[in-house]
N, C-alpha and C positions, 0 to 999 in steps of 0.2 A: 527509927521513926520521924518521918518529917514534923515539924512543928504545924500545929494549925495554921491557917490563913490570918491574916490580920485582918481585923475589920475596919481598923481607922486609917486613914492617910496622914502623912507627915507632910506638911505644906512648909513650904521655905518663907524667908523674910523677903526675899525678891517676890515670889509669886502671891504674896499678901498686899504688897505694896502696888504690884500689878493691878490687882483686884481693884483697890481703892482708885488707882487712875483710871481704869477702864468704864468705871461707873460715871465718871466726868464726860457728858455730853462734849460729841467733836467740836459744835461750836463755840464751847466754853472754853476748851483747851487752846482753840486759835484765838480767841478775845484775850488770854491771860498772855499768850506769847507776843500778840500784838502790844498789850500796853506794857510788857516787861522790857520791849525793846525802846518803846518812848521814854519810859522811867528811865534806860540806861543810858538815852542819849540826850537827856535833860540832865542828869548828873555830869556827865561829861562837859556840856556845852558850859554850865555853871560852875563847874570845878568844885561839886558838892563833897564831902568826904563822908557818905553815907553808904549803908546795905542794910537793905531791909532784912536780912537773914541774921547778921550779928550785930548792929548797934542798938543803942539803949532803946529804950521805948519813947524816953522822951528826946531823944534826938531826932528819931523818925516824927513824932507829934510835931516837931519844929521846923522838918524839912517839908512834910505836909501843907503847913501854913503858909508856905510860898508855893509851893509847886501847884496848885489847882488856880492859883490867881496868875500865874506866869504860865501856864500851858497855851500853846498854840499849835496849829496845824503847820504843815508845810509851808503852805501858802500866805501865814500870818494870821488867820481868822481865828478866832475861837471855836471852840468846841462846843455843842449845843448839850444841854443838861441831861438829856438821856444816855449820850458818851460819856460825859463826866460822871454818871451814875455808874456807868460798865467800868469805868476806870477804877472806881472806889471798891467796886466788887472784885475786881481781879486782885487790887492791893490786898484785903481782905484774906482772899484766898491765899495770897501769899504769906501771910502772917498766921496762916491757922494752925501751924505746927507750935506756935509761941504762945498760944493760947491770950491771944490780943483781941479786943474787941474794938475797931473803929468808931463805933456808935456810942458806945456804953461806958467805955473807960473813961475814967475821968482825966488822965493823963491828955486825953484827945478833945476837951471840953473846947479850949479855945479854935482849936482847928475846926471843929464842927460849927462853931457861931462864925468864922471867917466864910466856909463854905456855904452856909444857908445865905448868908449875907449877900454874897457873889452872885447868887441865884436870882435875888432880888432883884439886885441893880440891874443885871441884864435884861431883867423882864422891863423893868421901867424904863430902861433903854431900849426896848424892843429888840433885843438882840433874841430873846427868846421867843420864837413866833410858835403860834398854836400847832398842835400836830395836826396835819392835814392826813385824815382817815381814808382809805380806801372808798371808792364810791360803789354802791352796787351797781350791778346790770340792770338798765331801764330796760322798760316793757317792752318797747320797738325792738330793741338788738336783743333782747331774751327771744321772741319770736324770730328772728332772723336766726338765731342759730338752733331753734328747733328746726326749721325750715332745711337748715342745712345738715340736718343729721335725720332727715323723714326716710330716706332711703337706706337707712342702716342695716335693716334685716338682709337685703340683697347685695349689700355692697361688696366689692371683690378689692376695696382699697384698704390695704394693710394699716396705713398710716391713719385714715379716718376712722378705723375702728377702734385703733387702740388711744385715739383722740377723745373718741366717743365714751369708753370705758372708763378713764381719766376724768372726763367732765362728770359722768354720772356718781361715781366712787366720791370725787371731792366733794360734790354737793351735796351729796346725801349724809356723808360723816362728815361734813364740815371740817374738812383737813386742810392743814396750812403745812409749809414749811416742806421744801423739796428734799429735805434732810429724810423726814419722815419718810415720804413717799418713794424715794431710790431704795430703801429698806425694806418695803411691802413685797411679800411673797406670795405666789399661787394660793397656798393654804390659808391665807388671812381672809379669804372670803368665803364666808360658810353658806350653803344653801340648805335652806331651811322649810321642812315641808309645813304645808297650812292644813287646818281642816279640810278646804273646799277640794282638795289636791293639787292646789299649784303649788309654787316655792317664793320663797324671799329670801333675801340676801342680805346677810349681816356680816360685820367685822369678827373675827374669831376672839375668844378671850384669852389668849395668849398673846394679841398682838399688843404690842407695848410701844408707847410712845410717850415724849414727854407733855403731853396734853391728857393721855389718858392712861393713868394708872391706878383706876378704882376698880372696885369689886363688880360696880354695875355699867362695867363698859360694856358690856353685851346688849344694854338696852340704847347704847347711842346712836340712835338711826338705822335705816334699813332700806332697801330698795324693792319694792314691791311691783311695780309695773310689769307686765308679763313681758312687752317688747324688751324692755332695758334687762330684765332677767335673760332673757336668749338672747340678747346680744352680747352679754358677758359671759354667758356660756360658750357660746360662738368662740368668744375672744379667746378663753383659757384653752380650748381645744387645739387651737390653731397656734398655741407658743412652743416655743424650742423647749423640749424637756431637758436638755444638756444646763439649764441654768433655771433656777428657782425663782426666780425675782419677777414681779407682775408686770412692771412696765421693761418691754424689750425693743431693740430695733428693730426696724420693720424690714422685710423683703420686698424691692419694687416689682411689679408686673406681676402678681401673684393670681390665682384662679381658684375655683371652688374645690377642683380636684386635688389640689396639693393640701397635702396633711399638714403642713409646719409654713406658717406664713411670716414669720421672726427668728432674728440670728441669736446665736449662742452670746448675746451682749446686753446688757441692760442698759437702760438709758440714763444718761448723765443728770447729775444733779443741775447742771446747767440747761440742758434739754427740758427738762422736767418743767423748769422756772419760765419756759416761754410757752409752755402749752395753751394756756388761753389766747394771750397773744397772737399767736397763730390760728387758733380757733376763729377768733373774732375777724380776723384779716380774710380767712376762707370764707366766712359768713358775710362779710360785705359789711360790719355794723358801722355805727357811726364815727367808733372810736374803738383805738386797741386799748384792751382791757388787760390787766395783771392778774395773775392767779389768787393774788388774795381778793381781788374785787368779788371772785365766786364765792370767796367765804364769806364776805359781807353780805351778799347776794342771798345766800343761805339761811343767814341769821334774820336778814330783813324780811324774808318769806315768812319764816316763823311768826315772828312779830306781828305781820300783818295777819296772820291767822289766827291770835288771838293766844298763842302758846305762851304760856308764864316763863320768866327767865330763868328760874331754877331749872325749869325741865329744859330750856336750850343749852344750859349750860353743861348737862349731862351730854349733849350732843357735841356742842362747839370746843367743851374741854375746859371752859374757863373757872379758874379755881374761885374767883369772886365773882359775883353777880353782878357788883357795881361795874366791872369792866364792861358790861352788854350795853351800858349806857351810852358809851360812844356809838352805837349803832342806831341810838334813837335819832334818826333824821329824816328830814323831807325830804323824798324822791322828786323828780324832776315833773312826773306828771302830777302829783300832788300840789306843786307849787304853781302849776299852770293853771288848775282847777281854783286854787285859793285867790289866784289874781282875774279869773275869770269871773269869781263870785260877786266880785265890785263894780264889773261893766258888762252886759249883756247886751251885747250889739248887734248879733246874728238871729234871723229867722230860727235856726236851728236850736239854737241857744233858749230862744224865748219857749219853742215849741218843748224842749224839755223841763225848761221851768215849772211849764204848766202842766205837764204830766205828772209833776211831783209833787204837785198841790191837790191834795184830797179836800175838795169843797171847801175851801178856805178864802177868804177875801182877799183881793190882789189892791194895793195902793200905788196908784200910778203918781210919784212924787215929783220926778221930772223926767226929762226926756232928753233920748238921742236917736240917732238914725234906726229905725228899726221897722219892720214891717209884721203886721200882725193880722193873718186872715182868720176866717170861722173856725179854721182847725186849731187855730192857736188857743183860744180860750174855749172852755166846756161852758156848755149853756148853765152850765149849775154855778159856774163864777160868777161872784157880784163884783164888780170894780167900783172901789170908793175911792172917790175924789178927794184930795187933801186940800182942795184950794179955798172952800168955805170958811167964811170968817166965825162962824160958831164951831167951826171942826178945825182950829188952826194948831193944835197939836195932837192930829192922829198918832194910833199906835201900830203901823203896819207891819203885817207879818211877812211881806215879802217885796223888795224894793226894786220895780222896774223902770230903767232909766231909758226914756225914749223921747230923746230933742229930734224934732221934726219929724214924728211916726206916721206911718200911715197904717190904718187901720181899715180893712177890708170887710164888709158884713159882720160887723161887731156892735153889739147891743149894750149900751153903758147903761147902768143904772146907780144914780147917784142916790146915797145916802147922807144925809145930813144928820149928825148927832150932835143936839145938845149938849154942852158943857153942864158937867154935874153943878148943883149948888153946893157952897163951900159949907163946911160943918159948922163953921161960927153963925151962920146965917140962920141955920137949924136952930141952934142952942139960943139965938136971940128970940125967935119965934115962940118957943119950947117956954121960955121964960117968960113973956108977956103973957100967955096962955095960962099960965100957973098964977 
């Protein structure tokens, strides 16, 4: 009689260690390997007798006190704070098996004081410059990109179609990192029917990345435009069945009669990393944008629409809402508008300003070269002069500069307001009457 089949497996030590190792992201493993080589080179050059795996905790702490102060790049320059933080994290992971905590253990107290003092000194010396965040795509370039893709429904350009799908997926789901996008599969895009018979696209629940690992992931963005949904469906139908990756290498010179427009080869990390740069060049934008600019654009658009930061975080994947403050920046268009608010010099600007005034008095306080026709000022507007002696301190609601201005067919109604009597005079008269 045969024994009953076993219900449970028997894993080996090697399998369990591999399981733990594979759980670490590829980029993290590469960073650990880099910093391990830097530490080994530092030890050889300095002729230290130290080993992070076998040396005592006290010896490691003493080593780290000088390591970060003396650490330099190959060209002799210092590492920035984010690089030093990455190095500290790598060293901490190297010491994980020894139950050592670089931040909290008392043996490393002096090392932490030296490290913090080093960062402060470099900031004072100007070595630690402010982080330059990627700028969002400005409105004029955004329009150029939309114009570039306006024939997407009829195009037979496989490269352009893949660029369009990448653009829409990245901006709607606020994705970042070529490593994430190289792992995306066809089935990661779910076509969800709506009540009106149309369909929207969401990312599947089982799509996992370092940014999105929450149970509410299915709510993090969607594609609703019918043209975009149709183009993405067309793209999926033209992909090569021999590979499940979402982004594949395009075949040149294709036509509608061909069932497959793409090769049995996924796009590499480097090619995906240049997507937006190639799109901005093809659309003849004013500058060359990087992929992260699209992520910044997505977050910036949501902020301008009044979406709360906590809801934006469900799309962008930020673990901390405070991280979104980095995207609270003034766009180029907003900067121009704020600058123009101080100096209205053209007829067009004067008309726009007048149209924005709803039966409110305008004070002409000073002048600049401007032309004001009868269409510029509504008949219901009264223009108050601020030059009267009795009205030396007017309270204007709108300031219009008009040095040497020319006003055609405009009637000015001057209203002289008498200054209010002081409260002290009223009190004196009241005392006399009493």
